[in-house]
C-alpha positions as CSV (number, residue, x, y, z in Angstrom):
1,M,0.0,0.0,0.0
2,S,1.4,3.4,-0.9
3,R,1.7,6.1,1.7
4,T,-0.8,8.9,2.0
5,R,0.7,12.3,1.8
6,R,-0.4,14.8,4.4
7,S,-0.3,18.5,4.5
8,A,1.4,18.3,7.9
9,S,2.2,20.8,10.5
10,W,6.0,20.3,9.9
11,R,5.8,22.7,7.0
12,A,5.4,25.5,9.6
13,L,9.1,24.9,10.2
14,I,9.8,26.6,6.8
15,P,10.3,30.3,7.4
16,L,8.2,32.9,5.7
17,S,11.2,33.9,3.6
18,L,11.2,30.5,2.0
19,L,7.5,30.0,1.6
20,A,7.6,31.5,-1.9
21,L,10.1,28.8,-2.9
22,T,7.9,26.0,-1.6
23,A,4.3,27.2,-1.9
24,A,3.9,25.3,-5.1
25,S,5.2,22.1,-3.5
26,C,2.7,22.4,-0.7
27,A,0.0,22.9,-3.3
28,G,1.1,19.9,-5.3
29,S,2.7,21.9,-8.1
30,D,6.1,23.2,-9.0
31,D,7.4,26.8,-8.8
32,S,5.6,29.0,-11.3
33,G,7.1,32.3,-10.3
34,S,3.7,33.7,-9.3
35,D,2.0,33.8,-5.9
36,E,-1.4,33.7,-7.6
37,P,-3.2,30.4,-7.7
38,P,-4.3,28.9,-11.0
39,G,-7.7,30.2,-12.0
40,S,-7.3,33.6,-10.2
41,A,-7.8,36.8,-12.1
42,A,-4.0,37.4,-12.1
43,A,-3.4,34.0,-13.6
44,E,-6.0,34.5,-16.4
45,T,-5.3,38.0,-17.6
46,D,-2.2,40.0,-18.7
47,G,-3.1,43.0,-16.6
48,T,-5.7,44.4,-19.1
49,S,-9.4,43.9,-19.2
50,E,-9.0,41.1,-21.8
51,P,-8.5,37.6,-20.6
52,V,-5.5,35.7,-21.9
53,E,-5.3,32.0,-22.6
54,E,-3.3,30.2,-20.0
55,S,-0.1,28.6,-21.4
56,E,0.7,25.0,-20.7
57,S,2.9,24.8,-17.6
58,A,4.4,22.3,-15.3
59,D,1.4,22.9,-13.0
60,E,-0.7,20.9,-15.5
61,S,1.9,18.2,-15.9
62,D,0.8,14.7,-15.1
63,S,4.4,13.7,-14.1
64,P,4.7,12.6,-10.5
65,V,6.9,14.8,-8.2
66,L,9.8,13.4,-6.2
67,H,10.2,15.7,-3.2
68,I,13.8,15.7,-1.9
69,G,15.0,17.4,1.3
70,A,18.2,17.8,3.3
71,I,19.3,18.8,6.8
72,P,20.1,22.5,6.7
73,D,23.7,22.2,7.7
74,Q,25.0,25.1,5.6
75,E,23.9,28.5,4.5
76,P,20.5,28.5,2.7
77,E,21.8,30.0,-0.5
78,R,24.3,27.2,-0.9
79,L,21.7,24.6,-0.1
80,Q,19.3,26.1,-2.8
81,R,22.1,25.9,-5.4
82,T,23.2,22.4,-4.4
83,Y,19.8,20.8,-4.5
84,G,18.6,22.8,-7.4
85,L,21.4,21.4,-9.6
86,L,21.0,18.0,-8.1
87,A,17.2,18.0,-9.0
88,D,18.1,18.7,-12.6
89,H,20.6,15.8,-12.6
90,L,18.1,13.4,-11.1
91,E,15.3,14.3,-13.6
92,E,17.7,13.6,-16.5
93,E,19.0,10.4,-15.1
94,L,15.6,9.1,-14.1
95,A,14.2,9.9,-17.5
96,D,17.0,7.9,-19.1
97,D,15.8,4.9,-17.0
98,G,12.2,5.5,-18.2
99,F,10.8,7.5,-15.2
100,T,9.3,10.8,-16.2
101,T,9.5,12.5,-12.9
102,D,9.7,16.1,-11.7
103,V,12.2,16.5,-8.8
104,E,11.6,19.3,-6.3
105,Y,13.8,20.4,-3.4
106,V,11.8,21.3,-0.3
107,P,13.9,23.3,2.3
108,V,13.4,23.1,6.0
109,T,14.7,25.3,8.8
110,D,16.2,22.7,11.2
111,Y,17.3,19.1,11.4
112,S,14.1,17.9,13.1
113,G,12.1,19.4,10.3
114,A,13.9,17.2,7.8
115,V,13.2,14.1,10.0
116,T,9.5,15.1,10.5
117,G,9.0,15.8,6.8
118,F,10.3,12.3,6.0
119,V,8.3,10.6,8.8
120,V,4.9,12.1,7.7
121,G,5.6,11.1,4.1
122,D,5.9,14.6,2.6
123,L,9.6,14.1,1.7
124,D,10.5,11.1,-0.5
125,A,14.3,11.2,-0.2
126,V,16.4,13.1,2.3
127,W,20.1,13.9,2.6
128,F,20.6,13.2,6.3
129,G,23.5,13.2,8.7
130,G,24.3,9.9,10.5
131,L,22.1,10.6,13.5
132,T,19.1,12.1,11.7
133,G,19.3,9.3,9.2
134,V,19.1,6.7,11.9
135,Q,16.2,8.5,13.6
136,A,14.3,8.5,10.3
137,Q,15.0,4.8,9.7
138,L,13.7,3.9,13.1
139,E,10.6,6.0,12.6
140,V,9.7,4.8,9.1
141,E,9.7,1.0,8.9
142,G,11.4,-0.2,5.7
143,A,13.2,3.2,5.0
144,Q,16.4,2.5,3.2
145,A,19.9,4.2,3.3
146,V,20.9,4.0,-0.4
147,A,23.8,6.3,-1.1
148,Q,26.6,8.3,0.5
149,R,29.6,10.3,-0.5
150,D,32.9,8.6,-0.8
151,I,34.1,10.6,2.2
152,D,31.2,9.5,4.4
153,E,32.5,6.0,5.2
154,A,35.4,7.6,7.0
155,F,34.1,11.0,8.0
156,T,35.6,13.3,10.7
157,S,34.8,16.3,12.8
158,V,37.2,19.1,13.7
159,F,37.6,21.1,16.9
160,I,38.4,24.8,16.3
161,A,39.6,27.5,18.7
162,G,40.0,31.2,18.7
163,A,43.6,32.0,17.8
164,D,44.0,34.2,21.0
165,T,42.6,31.6,23.4
166,G,45.9,29.8,24.0
167,V,44.4,26.4,23.1
168,E,47.1,24.4,21.6
169,T,47.0,21.6,19.0
170,I,45.6,18.3,20.5
171,D,47.2,15.1,19.4
172,D,44.6,12.5,20.4
173,V,41.2,12.0,21.9
174,A,42.5,12.0,25.5
175,G,44.0,15.4,24.8
176,L,40.5,16.9,24.5
177,A,40.6,17.0,28.3
178,A,42.6,20.3,27.9
179,L,39.4,22.0,26.8
180,E,38.0,22.0,30.3
181,G,37.2,25.5,31.4
182,Q,36.7,26.9,27.9
183,S,33.4,28.2,26.5
184,F,32.2,25.8,23.8
185,T,29.6,25.6,21.0
186,F,28.3,22.6,19.1
187,G,26.4,23.0,15.8
188,S,22.9,21.8,15.5
189,E,21.6,19.7,18.5
190,S,20.9,16.8,16.1
191,S,24.1,17.1,14.1
192,T,26.3,14.0,13.9
193,S,29.5,15.8,13.0
194,G,28.7,19.0,14.9
195,R,27.3,17.5,18.1
196,L,26.9,13.7,18.5
197,M,30.4,12.5,17.6
198,P,32.2,15.5,19.2
199,Q,30.3,14.9,22.4
200,S,31.2,11.2,22.3
201,F,34.9,12.0,21.9
202,L,34.7,14.6,24.7
203,A,33.1,12.0,26.9
204,E,35.9,9.5,26.1
205,A,38.3,12.2,27.3
206,G,36.4,12.6,30.5
207,I,34.7,15.9,29.6
208,D,31.1,16.5,30.5
209,P,29.9,19.4,28.4
210,D,27.3,20.4,31.0
211,E,29.8,20.4,33.8
212,D,33.3,21.1,32.5
213,F,33.0,24.0,30.1
214,E,32.7,27.6,31.0
215,G,28.9,28.0,31.1
216,Q,26.5,25.8,29.2
217,P,27.6,24.7,25.7
218,G,26.0,26.6,22.8
219,F,24.2,25.3,19.7
220,S,25.0,27.4,16.7
221,G,22.6,25.7,14.4
222,S,25.0,25.1,11.5
223,H,28.7,24.4,10.7
224,D,29.2,27.8,9.1
225,A,27.7,29.5,12.1
226,T,30.1,27.6,14.4
227,I,33.1,29.0,12.5
228,E,31.7,32.5,12.7
229,L,31.0,32.4,16.4
230,V,34.4,31.1,17.3
231,A,36.1,33.5,15.0
232,A,34.2,36.4,16.6
233,G,35.2,35.3,20.1
234,T,31.6,34.5,21.2
235,Y,32.9,31.0,22.1
236,D,36.5,29.9,22.7
237,V,36.1,26.5,21.0
238,G,33.6,24.8,18.7
239,A,33.2,21.5,16.8
240,L,32.0,21.0,13.2
241,N,32.0,19.0,10.0
242,S,35.5,18.6,8.7
243,Q,34.4,18.8,5.1
244,V,32.8,22.2,5.6
245,W,35.8,23.5,7.5
246,D,38.2,22.3,4.8
247,D,36.1,23.9,2.1
248,R,35.9,27.2,3.9
249,V,39.6,27.3,4.5
250,A,40.3,26.4,0.9
251,D,38.1,29.2,-0.5
252,G,39.4,31.8,1.9
253,T,36.2,32.2,3.9
254,V,38.0,31.4,7.2
255,D,40.1,34.1,8.8
256,E,42.9,31.9,10.0
257,T,44.4,34.7,12.1
258,A,41.2,34.5,14.2
259,V,40.3,30.8,14.3
260,V,42.4,27.7,14.0
261,E,41.9,23.9,13.9
262,V,43.2,22.2,17.0
263,F,42.0,18.6,16.6
264,R,40.6,16.2,14.0
265,T,38.6,13.2,15.3
266,P,38.9,9.5,14.4
267,P,36.7,8.5,11.5
268,Y,33.0,7.4,11.5
269,Y,30.1,6.9,9.1
270,D,28.0,10.0,8.5
271,Y,25.9,11.6,5.8
272,H,23.6,9.5,3.5
273,W,20.5,9.5,1.4
274,V,17.5,7.8,3.0
275,V,14.4,7.0,0.8
276,Q,10.9,6.0,1.6
277,P,10.1,2.2,1.5
278,D,7.3,2.6,-1.1
279,L,9.1,4.6,-3.8
280,D,8.5,1.7,-6.3
281,D,4.8,1.8,-5.5
282,E,4.6,5.5,-5.9
283,F,6.8,5.9,-9.0
284,G,7.1,2.5,-10.6
285,D,9.0,-0.7,-10.2
286,G,12.7,-0.2,-10.0
287,F,12.5,3.4,-9.0
288,T,14.5,3.0,-5.8
289,E,17.3,1.3,-7.7
290,A,17.1,4.0,-10.4
291,F,17.4,6.8,-7.8
292,T,20.5,5.1,-6.3
293,E,22.1,4.7,-9.7
294,A,21.4,8.3,-10.5
295,M,23.3,9.4,-7.4
296,T,26.2,7.0,-8.1
297,A,26.3,8.1,-11.8
298,L,27.6,11.6,-10.9
299,D,30.8,11.7,-12.8
300,P,33.7,14.1,-11.8
301,D,34.8,14.2,-15.5
302,D,31.5,15.7,-16.6
303,P,31.5,19.5,-15.9
304,D,27.9,19.6,-14.7
305,D,28.2,16.6,-12.5
306,A,31.5,17.9,-11.2
307,E,29.8,21.1,-10.0
308,V,27.3,19.1,-8.0
309,L,30.0,16.9,-6.5
310,E,32.1,19.9,-5.6
311,L,29.1,21.5,-3.8
312,F,28.7,18.2,-1.8
313,G,32.4,18.2,-1.1
314,A,32.7,14.7,-2.7
315,G,34.6,12.9,-5.4
316,A,31.8,10.5,-6.0
317,F,28.7,8.9,-4.5
318,I,28.7,5.2,-3.5
319,E,26.1,2.8,-2.3
320,T,25.4,2.2,1.3
321,E,23.0,0.3,3.6
322,N,21.3,0.7,6.9
323,G,23.7,-1.5,8.8
324,N,26.6,0.9,8.3
325,Y,25.0,3.2,10.9
326,A,24.7,0.8,13.8
327,A,27.6,2.4,15.6
328,I,25.9,5.9,15.2
329,E,22.7,4.4,16.6
330,A,24.6,3.1,19.6
331,V,26.3,6.4,20.3
332,G,23.0,8.2,19.9
333,R,21.3,6.0,22.4
334,D,24.2,6.4,24.9
335,A,23.9,10.2,24.5
336,G,20.1,10.1,25.0
337,L,19.4,11.4,21.5
338,I,17.8,8.1,20.4
339,R,15.2,6.3,22.6
């Protein structure tokens, strides 16, 4: 039996500034560039007293719509570009496999919004972090992890510190004990690389974030925000996704006179695509496999594909499976983030 889509309350998590981007999705159509509904006076006239014939548009397309989402781990503008280009790629690849499907990116404002959108069935495929992916899999029976970046089978976090804090380079996990007494910020509360795994490594070093830092730890909401807060001196130390840190250093966004890397963690599994269990029922037999193949087909030698891969910070996408995230589930349960 195919799932029933609901116009759920999770969409309230999308800010007013993004509603114009997603209103058509909520109404079951794609972006038309107009806030007026079909059939309204504005839709039927050209601003004069004479009605004009409506042109055929995607609103009238019979093609099913694949709604994709992602945890908002970076700046909204970058997310829009990344998933807009990916949607174009998916449409082309799926069409080559015989699936005429519109692909629409639906933004959310926080990590829990991505999980909720998936759980209620309004998002068909979501780019999750390790923790949120596990949460989604546990909530939706039969949900499948299907693809990850090549870097996600050995992902890492970085700890960064203000250059004037006196925090020195840390050689191993035990050395994180030196952060006692510093002010500290994580990223999102549900972030694997910005909260869950850094907290796990801190615990291994004997650091209780609620007891051993100066004041309560902060939650910046995103990896980019963590860099900005530590660079500004709002917090002495922070933890974030190593791929975002490396990218920002490489493109010159980071002021390395203000903030420096002090430790890089041991590796763990992280980001991955999770899809609904009934995609084949919704879109046709073989659709889940076709989606997976479309992701792994991204080719660094193709200029368009290379742009998508660069935005994801990846050399390629590879297949994955639910069992790869068992360790993340265990750490999440120990931290009280999965029950």
